[in-house]
C-alpha positions as CSV (number, residue, x, y, z in Angstrom):
1,M,-0.1,0.0,0.4
2,K,2.8,2.4,0.8
3,K,4.5,1.8,-2.5
4,L,1.3,2.9,-4.4
5,L,1.2,6.0,-2.7
6,L,4.3,6.6,-3.5
7,V,3.1,5.5,-6.8
8,L,0.7,8.2,-6.7
9,I,2.6,11.5,-5.4
10,L,6.0,11.1,-6.3
11,P,5.1,12.4,-10.0
12,L,2.5,15.1,-8.7
13,L,6.1,16.2,-7.0
14,A,8.0,15.7,-8.8
15,M,5.5,17.9,-11.8
16,S,4.6,21.0,-9.0
17,V,8.3,21.4,-8.8
18,S,8.7,21.1,-12.1
19,A,6.7,23.4,-12.8
20,Q,7.9,25.7,-9.7
21,D,11.1,26.0,-11.7
22,A,9.8,26.5,-15.7
23,K,7.9,29.7,-13.6
24,D,11.6,30.8,-11.8
25,V,13.1,29.9,-15.2
26,R,10.5,32.1,-16.9
27,K,10.8,34.9,-14.6
28,E,14.6,35.0,-15.0
29,E,14.0,35.0,-18.7
30,I,12.0,37.7,-18.5
31,A,15.2,39.6,-16.3
32,S,17.6,39.4,-18.4
33,Y,15.3,40.6,-21.3
34,K,14.8,43.7,-19.1
35,V,18.4,44.2,-18.7
36,A,19.0,44.3,-22.3
37,Y,16.0,46.8,-23.3
38,L,16.8,48.8,-21.2
39,T,20.4,48.7,-21.4
40,K,19.8,49.7,-24.6
41,E,17.1,52.3,-24.9
42,I,19.2,54.4,-22.0
43,D,21.8,54.1,-23.8
44,L,23.7,53.2,-20.6
45,T,27.9,52.8,-21.5
46,P,29.8,50.4,-19.0
47,D,30.7,52.8,-16.2
48,E,27.1,53.6,-16.0
49,A,25.8,50.3,-16.3
50,K,27.8,49.3,-12.9
51,K,26.6,52.4,-11.3
52,F,23.3,51.9,-11.9
53,W,22.0,48.4,-11.9
54,P,23.0,48.2,-8.4
55,I,20.9,50.6,-7.7
56,Y,17.5,50.2,-10.1
57,N,17.9,46.6,-8.7
58,A,17.5,47.4,-4.8
59,M,14.1,49.9,-6.4
60,Q,13.3,47.1,-7.7
61,E,13.0,44.5,-4.8
62,E,11.8,47.9,-2.4
63,I,8.3,48.1,-4.9
64,E,8.4,44.0,-5.0
65,G,8.2,44.1,-1.3
66,I,5.4,46.6,-1.3
67,R,3.7,44.5,-4.3
68,K,3.2,41.6,-1.8
69,E,2.5,43.5,0.8
70,K,-0.5,45.1,-0.8
71,R,-1.4,41.5,-2.7
72,A,-1.4,40.0,1.0
73,K,-3.6,42.7,2.2
74,M,-5.9,43.2,-0.8
75,A,-6.7,39.2,-1.1
76,A,-8.3,39.2,1.5
77,F,-11.0,42.0,0.0
78,R,-10.9,40.3,-3.9
79,A,-11.6,36.9,-1.7
80,K,-15.6,38.2,-2.0
81,P,-16.2,40.9,-3.4
82,E,-19.7,40.2,-3.1
83,T,-19.8,40.4,0.8
84,M,-17.9,43.5,1.4
85,T,-19.2,46.4,3.8
86,D,-19.0,49.7,2.8
87,K,-16.4,50.1,5.2
88,D,-14.4,47.4,3.9
89,A,-14.6,48.7,-0.1
90,E,-13.6,51.8,1.9
91,I,-11.3,50.5,3.9
92,S,-10.1,49.2,0.5
93,I,-10.1,52.0,-1.4
94,E,-7.7,54.1,0.9
95,A,-5.4,51.0,1.1
96,R,-5.1,51.4,-2.2
97,F,-3.9,55.1,-1.9
98,V,-1.6,54.0,0.2
99,Y,0.7,51.0,-1.5
100,K,1.0,53.3,-4.5
101,Q,1.3,56.2,-2.9
102,K,4.9,53.7,-1.2
103,E,5.5,52.8,-4.6
104,L,5.8,56.7,-5.7
105,D,7.8,57.3,-2.7
106,I,10.8,55.3,-3.5
107,E,10.4,55.9,-7.1
108,K,11.7,59.7,-6.8
109,K,13.9,58.8,-3.7
110,Y,15.4,56.0,-5.6
111,S,15.5,59.0,-8.4
112,E,17.6,61.0,-6.4
113,R,20.2,58.7,-5.9
114,F,20.3,58.0,-10.3
115,K,21.3,61.4,-9.9
116,A,23.9,60.9,-8.8
117,V,25.9,58.1,-11.7
118,L,23.3,59.0,-14.5
119,P,22.5,62.0,-16.9
120,V,18.5,63.7,-15.6
121,K,18.3,63.1,-19.4
122,K,18.8,58.7,-18.7
123,I,16.9,59.2,-16.4
124,A,14.0,60.5,-17.9
125,K,14.5,57.7,-20.7
126,L,14.5,55.4,-18.3
127,Y,11.3,56.1,-16.9
128,R,10.1,56.2,-20.9
129,A,12.2,52.2,-21.1
130,E,10.2,50.8,-18.8
131,E,6.3,51.8,-20.1
132,G,7.9,50.1,-23.5
133,F,9.0,47.5,-22.0
134,K,5.8,46.5,-20.4
135,K,4.1,47.6,-23.4
136,E,6.6,45.3,-25.5
137,L,6.7,42.0,-22.8
138,I,2.2,42.3,-23.2
139,R,3.2,42.6,-27.2
140,K,5.2,39.1,-27.0
141,I,2.5,37.2,-24.6
142,Q,0.2,38.4,-26.5
143,D,2.4,36.9,-29.4
144,K,1.9,33.3,-28.2
C-alpha cells in the first residue's frame, strides 16, 4: 500500500517542482530581457551600467516588497467582493492609495540616487523605457 501511495504521489511532486522551476526560469528570462532592453534604450555606457544596476535592482526589490504586502492585504478584499461592506470597500480603496503612494515615494527616493550616477536625460529615458518594456512584454505574451 505504501509503495502504491509513493507511485501516485511522486509524479505529482515532480510536476509541482517542475512547474515551479519553469516559473523561475521564465522570471529569469524576463529579467534578463529587461536588463538588455533598458540598457539599450537608456544607452548606458559600461561604467554607467556598473553603477546604475545595483541601484535599480535595490529599487525593484523595495517595490516588489510593497507589492507583495499589497497583494497579501488586498487578497481578503478580493476573495468575496459581493459580501464586502461599505466600510470594507472604503478600507480597500484607502489601502490602494497608500500602496500607490509608497511605490511613488520609493521611485522619488531612487530618482535622487540615479542622479548621482546618470545624466538627467538618461533618467528620463529610463522611465520611458520601463513603459516601453511593459508594452513590449505584453505584445510578446500576446503573440505566443
